[in-house]
N, C-alpha and C positions, 0 to 999 in steps of 0.2 A: 055391447061394445067388444067384448072378448071374442065373440064369434066373428065379428067383422074383421078383427085383426088376424084371426086364424085363416080366414078365407083370403085376405089380402096377402098374407105371407105365402100362401100356396099359389096365387095367381100372378103376383108381381114378378117372379123370375121369368115366367113365360113371356110376359109383355116386355120385359127388359131385353131378353134375347131377340125378340122380334124387332124391337126398336133399334138394337145394335145392327142387325142384319139390314134393315131398311136404310140406316145411315151409311153403312159401308157400301151398299149398292148404289146409293145416291152419289157418293163421292167417287164412284168408279174404281173402288179398290177390289171389287168382286166382279168377275165376268158372269155372264148368264149361265154358263156351264157350272161354275163354282156355286152359284146361287141355287141351281137345281140340286146339286149334290148335297149341299148343306141342308136344304129343305128335307131331303130324304133321310139324312142322318138325324135331324131334329125330330121328325115325326116318328120314325121307326125305332130310334134308340133313346134319344134324350128325353122326350116327353113321357114315354112309359117309365123310364127310370125315375123321373120326377114324381109321377103319380104314385109309383110304388113306395118311394121314400116318404111321401106325405101320408100315405095310408098306413104304412108300418109304424110311423111315429105317433099315431093316435093311441091314447091310453085306453 
């Protein structure tokens, strides 16, 4: 059960960010250009930072 919670805590932020982006796009708060820019930032900056953070916190 502890392993499941560890994996969930690593994966959940990614899904929450994706869900937030989906909802903002659906409500037309984001244009297509903003959507593309945020996708590039998420993939090229935020996701590697999240992965590094989770890897470096392992005992």
